[in-house]
N, C-alpha and C positions, 0 to 999 in steps of 0.2 A: 226681345229679353230688355229687362230693367238695366238701364245705365249704371244704377248702384250697384248692383252686383258686380258688373264689369269692372268698374272703379275698385269695387274692395277685393276682387281676385288680383287686379293688377299691383295693387297696395301689397297686399299679403305676398305675393310672389318676390316682390323688390324687396321688400323688409327681411324676409327668409333667405335671399341671396345676400344680402348685405351683412346678416349676422352668422352665414354660413364660414366667411372668410375671418380667420381668428387673428388677432395680432400675435407674432412670433417673437417680436422683441422685448416685449412685457409681458407680465402675468395677468393680463385681462381677459375675462370672457365676454362675449357678446349674446346676448338672446334675444330672440325676436317674440313680440308679443302681438298678437293680431286677435283682435276679439270682433268678430264680423256684427254680432247683435249690437254692440254699442258704437261700434264704428270706429275704435281705437286701433292704431297700429303705432308700436314703438320699437326701436332698439334698445336694448337696456346693457349698460355695462357694468361689470362688477369686478373686483379686484381687493384681494386682502393684503395689507402691509403688516408688520411686526407687531401693531398695537390695535389696528382697526380694520374696518371695513370700508371700502370706497364702491358706491354705486352712482350711476349717473344716466339721465335719460339722454342717448345721443341723436334720438329723431323721435319726432311724435307727429302723428299725422290723425286727424279726425274728419271722417266722412259723414257727413250730415246726410241724413234721409229723412223723408217725412215719419216713418216708423221710431227712428231714434231722438228725432228733434223733441218731440213732446215730453218723452219720458226722462231726457237729459234735463229739460226745463224744470221739471217735477223735483228731479235729484239735486239740481244745484240750489235751490230754495231750501230743500231740507239741510245740504252742505252749510249753507251760510248761517243756519240757525245753531249749527252745533260746533262749540269752539273746540272740542276734541278732534274735529277733523283735521283741524289745522296743525295739531301736535305731530312733531317728526319721533317717529318710533325709532330707537336704538336697539340694536342687534348685538 
């Protein structure tokens, strides 16, 4: 068994469990994001106040494997050349 698959399953389970317990005292929603192909695992928090949305990444892990390290290097170079990538979008 490939260790990267084992690690990705552990991260996926951990992220999903962390996001399953929703805060009860504040109107915040937690969302698990698990992308096995790219190796990114996140817990996102979102909330809405009277005037705006709040969103934040509470946890981010990246599992680097031989499969996604080459692809990520190519994407990283492309993102550095594109100034629109760095603009924050307002919803």
